[in-house]
VOPAGU-2260 file (C-alpha; in pm, 1 decimal, decimal comma):
REM VOPAGU-2260
SITE   aa  ch    i         X         Y         Z
SITE  UNK   A    0    6726,6    8162,6     171,4
SITE  UNK   A    1    6899,2    7903,5     -44,5
SITE  UNK   A    2    6802,7    7537,1     -13,4
SITE  UNK   A    3    7165,9    7434,2      13,7
SITE  UNK   A    4    7396,7    7550,6     289,9
SITE  UNK   A    5    7696,0    7320,5     235,8
SITE  UNK   A    6    7721,1    7280,0     615,1
SITE  UNK   A    7    7630,8    6912,0     587,5
SITE  UNK   A    8    7883,4    6823,8     320,6
SITE  UNK   A    9    8109,2    6661,9     581,1
SITE  UNK   A   10    7835,9    6425,0     703,9
SITE  UNK   A   11    7721,5    6631,5    1000,8
SITE  UNK   A   12    7407,4    6830,3    1078,2
SITE  UNK   A   13    7294,0    7067,0    1351,8
SITE  UNK   A   14    7026,4    7000,5    1609,2
SITE  UNK   A   15    6807,6    7287,4    1733,3
SITE  UNK   A   16    7048,1    7350,7    2021,8
SITE  UNK   A   17    7326,5    7400,8    1763,4
SITE  UNK   A   18    7498,6    7075,9    1860,0
SITE  UNK   A   19    7673,8    6927,6    1556,2
SITE  UNK   A   20    7615,3    6554,4    1517,8
SITE  UNK   A   21    7672,7    6289,2    1255,0
SITE  UNK   A   22    7392,8    6242,3    1006,8
SITE  UNK   A   23    7403,7    5879,8    1123,9
SITE  UNK   A   24    7334,0    5983,1    1484,7
SITE  UNK   A   25    7042,0    5782,8    1632,0
SITE  UNK   A   26    6846,6    6103,3    1697,1
SITE  UNK   A   27    6885,1    6210,5    1333,6
SITE  UNK   A   28    6782,7    5859,8    1225,0
SITE  UNK   A   29    6470,2    5888,6    1442,6
SITE  UNK   A   30    6352,3    6220,0    1303,7
SITE  UNK   A   31    6450,4    6104,4     955,0
SITE  UNK   A   32    6208,7    5813,6     995,6
SITE  UNK   A   33    5940,5    6061,1    1103,7
SITE  UNK   A   34    6009,6    6260,2     787,0
SITE  UNK   A   35    5979,7    5941,5     578,8
SITE  UNK   A   36    5648,8    5861,9     747,7
SITE  UNK   A   37    5524,8    6211,4     669,2
SITE  UNK   A   38    5615,7    6162,5     302,0
SITE  UNK   A   39    5432,3    5827,2     302,2
SITE  UNK   A   40    5120,1    5998,9     432,2
SITE  UNK   A   41    5150,7    6255,5     154,8
SITE  UNK   A   42    5159,5    5968,8     -95,3
SITE  UNK   A   43    4847,2    5821,0      66,2
SITE  UNK   A   44    4664,3    6151,6      29,7
SITE  UNK   A   45    4776,8    6178,4    -332,9
SITE  UNK   A   46    4647,5    5825,6    -401,0
SITE  UNK   A   47    4302,2    5937,9    -299,9
SITE  UNK   A   48    4116,0    5881,5      23,3
SITE  UNK   A   49    3782,5    6018,8     137,1
SITE  UNK   A   50    3765,9    6373,6     268,2
SITE  UNK   A   51    3739,5    6256,3     630,4
SITE  UNK   A   52    4054,4    6044,8     614,6
SITE  UNK   A   53    4233,2    6303,1     399,1
SITE  UNK   A   54    4165,7    6576,2     655,5
SITE  UNK   A   55    4279,6    6351,7     939,5
SITE  UNK   A   56    4601,3    6266,1     754,7
SITE  UNK   A   57    4672,9    6633,0     686,6
SITE  UNK   A   58    4641,9    6704,8    1058,3
SITE  UNK   A   59    4867,6    6410,2    1138,8
SITE  UNK   A   60    5127,5    6535,5     891,7
SITE  UNK   A   61    5138,5    6866,4    1079,0
SITE  UNK   A   62    5173,5    6680,8    1409,2
SITE  UNK   A   63    5460,8    6479,4    1264,4
SITE  UNK   A   64    5645,5    6804,7    1193,9
SITE  UNK   A   65    5597,6    6891,5    1560,6
SITE  UNK   A   66    5717,0    6547,2    1667,8
SITE  UNK   A   67    6025,4    6574,3    1445,7
SITE  UNK   A   68    6099,5    6917,2    1588,5
SITE  UNK   A   69    6083,3    6773,7    1940,9
SITE  UNK   A   70    6327,4    6499,8    1844,9
SITE  UNK   A   71    6566,3    6753,8    1690,6
SITE  UNK   A   72    6553,5    6959,8    2011,8
SITE  UNK   A   73    6731,1    6754,9    2282,6
SITE  UNK   A   74    6783,3    7061,4    2500,8
SITE  UNK   A   75    6414,2    7160,4    2476,4
SITE  UNK   A   76    6503,4    7507,4    2349,1
SITE  UNK   A   77    6192,1    7544,5    2133,7
SITE  UNK   A   78    5955,2    7346,8    2354,0
SITE  UNK   A   79    5825,6    7637,5    2556,5
SITE  UNK   A   80    5821,7    7905,4    2289,1
SITE  UNK   A   81    5692,5    7737,4    1972,8
SITE  UNK   A   82    5331,3    7635,1    2028,4
SITE  UNK   A   83    5296,5    7446,8    1700,4
SITE  UNK   A   84    5583,2    7216,8    1804,5
SITE  UNK   A   85    5378,2    7082,3    2096,4
SITE  UNK   A   86    5266,7    6719,4    2116,8
SITE  UNK   A   87    5021,7    6663,1    2401,6
SITE  UNK   A   88    4801,2    6397,1    2557,7
SITE  UNK   A   89    4506,4    6555,7    2376,5
SITE  UNK   A   90    4673,2    6464,8    2045,6
SITE  UNK   A   91    4692,6    6098,6    2148,0
SITE  UNK   A   92    4330,6    6110,0    2265,0
SITE  UNK   A   93    4228,0    6252,8    1927,4
SITE  UNK   A   94    4399,2    5959,6    1751,4
SITE  UNK   A   95    4205,6    5721,6    1976,6
SITE  UNK   A   96    3879,5    5896,3    1892,2
SITE  UNK   A   97    3944,1    5865,7    1520,1
SITE  UNK   A   98    4025,0    5496,6    1565,9
SITE  UNK   A   99    3701,5    5443,8    1757,8
SITE  UNK   A  100    3497,1    5629,5    1495,6
SITE  UNK   A  101    3647,4    5441,2    1199,4
SITE  UNK   A  102    3629,9    5099,4    1364,8
SITE  UNK   A  103    3251,9    5136,0    1359,9
SITE  UNK   A  104    3268,2    5072,5     984,9
SITE  UNK   A  105    3466,0    4749,8    1013,7
SITE  UNK   A  106    3392,9    4387,3    1089,8
SITE  UNK   A  107    3593,3    4233,0    1373,6
SITE  UNK   A  108    3921,2    4070,5    1280,6
SITE  UNK   A  109    3944,0    3694,6    1319,3
SITE  UNK   A  110    4291,5    3650,6    1173,4
SITE  UNK   A  111    4586,1    3850,0    1051,1
SITE  UNK   A  112    4531,3    4014,6     712,5
SITE  UNK   A  113    4779,4    4059,9     431,9
SITE  UNK   A  114    4879,4    4421,0     367,0
SITE  UNK   A  115    4745,0    4538,4      33,9
SITE  UNK   A  116    4413,6    4627,4    -121,3
SITE  UNK   A  117    4361,1    4941,3    -326,9
SITE  UNK   A  118    4654,1    5178,2    -382,6
SITE  UNK   A  119    4568,5    5407,5     -89,6
SITE  UNK   A  120    4503,3    5110,9     140,5
SITE  UNK   A  121    4833,8    4948,1      50,0
SITE  UNK   A  122    5015,7    5278,5     104,8
SITE  UNK   A  123    4851,9    5310,7     448,0
SITE  UNK   A  124    4982,7    4964,2     536,7
SITE  UNK   A  125    5328,6    5076,2     421,0
SITE  UNK   A  126    5299,5    5394,5     627,5
SITE  UNK   A  127    5204,8    5181,4     930,1
SITE  UNK   A  128    5528,3    4984,2     899,2
SITE  UNK   A  129    5733,8    5303,3     862,8
SITE  UNK   A  130    5555,2    5437,9    1172,3
SITE  UNK   A  131    5648,2    5124,3    1369,4
SITE  UNK   A  132    6011,6    5162,4    1261,1
SITE  UNK   A  133    6009,1    5527,0    1366,8
SITE  UNK   A  134    5862,5    5423,3    1701,6
SITE  UNK   A  135    6142,5    5167,6    1750,6
SITE  UNK   A  136    6404,2    5431,9    1666,6
SITE  UNK   A  137    6255,8    5679,4    1913,3
SITE  UNK   A  138    6237,9    5413,7    2186,2
SITE  UNK   A  139    6597,7    5321,2    2101,3
SITE  UNK   A  140    6712,4    5668,3    2201,8
SITE  UNK   A  141    6670,1    5548,1    2560,2
SITE  UNK   A  142    6467,6    5633,3    2865,3
SITE  UNK   A  143    6474,1    6003,0    2937,7
SITE  UNK   A  144    6605,9    6095,4    2593,6
SITE  UNK   A  145    6258,8    6186,6    2465,2
SITE  UNK   A  146    5925,3    6284,5    2608,1
SITE  UNK   A  147    5711,6    5973,0    2671,1
SITE  UNK   A  148    5418,1    6136,6    2490,9
SITE  UNK   A  149    5609,6    6109,0    2161,8
SITE  UNK   A  150    5629,4    5730,8    2196,7
SITE  UNK   A  151    5261,5    5707,0    2290,8
SITE  UNK   A  152    5169,4    5920,7    1988,7
SITE  UNK   A  153    5361,9    5697,3    1747,3
SITE  UNK   A  154    5221,5    5381,5    1904,2
SITE  UNK   A  155    4864,7    5504,6    1866,8
SITE  UNK   A  156    4931,5    5642,3    1519,6
SITE  UNK   A  157    5040,6    5303,9    1387,6
SITE  UNK   A  158    4714,4    5157,9    1520,1
SITE  UNK   A  159    4520,8    5432,0    1343,3
SITE  UNK   A  160    4703,4    5375,5    1015,0
SITE  UNK   A  161    4608,8    5006,3    1029,5
SITE  UNK   A  162    4244,0    5094,3    1087,5
SITE  UNK   A  163    4254,4    5355,8     811,5
SITE  UNK   A  164    4398,4    5099,1     569,6
SITE  UNK   A  165    4112,7    4862,4     647,0
SITE  UNK   A  166    3851,4    5136,5     610,2
SITE  UNK   A  167    3994,5    5269,5     283,8
SITE  UNK   A  168    4005,1    4917,3     142,2
SITE  UNK   A  169    3650,6    4842,5     258,0
SITE  UNK   A  170    3518,7    5165,2     105,1
SITE  UNK   A  171    3696,0    5077,5    -221,5
SITE  UNK   A  172    3549,9    4724,9    -219,6
SITE  UNK   A  173    3894,6    4565,8    -187,7
SITE  UNK   A  174    3867,9    4239,5       6,4
SITE  UNK   A  175    4083,3    4162,7     307,5
SITE  UNK   A  176    4290,1    3852,9     249,4
SITE  UNK   A  177    4333,1    3657,3     570,8
SITE  UNK   A  178    4648,9    3473,3     659,6
């Protein structure tokens, strides 16, 4: 299979149900933001995080492929037959558990903190903002256009990325600068 197909040269792409849409279509924008978030998490892993956070991020990257597939499948053609494209309540609960576990390492926040710290911590803050943008794009598709679990997943994920940034910075000895 060649990497190029030339089918998108006119500014259109195909969704999983074979519908042709503009590459500027809001649905394409939404799963494009998910793809960007996934790349950000790859950069975080490359910058170096502990094995626990690295393993969690790898799992999240796989989930983001599933989430992107769901967004690219408005007719739910793959939903029932491709198990790895599932996003479930258990996935959101897992994110919450990781948040709870990591928060045990952190002092309580008294004020807002400036994004930054060590390279991996700063990249996690960047990933958090990309995640929030992706969440806004998915919400912008409108009620009923996507499964509510996808929005919940992104909402919880951005919380986790914030906590991970704080933990990575704390482990690296990078101080939090309050605003």
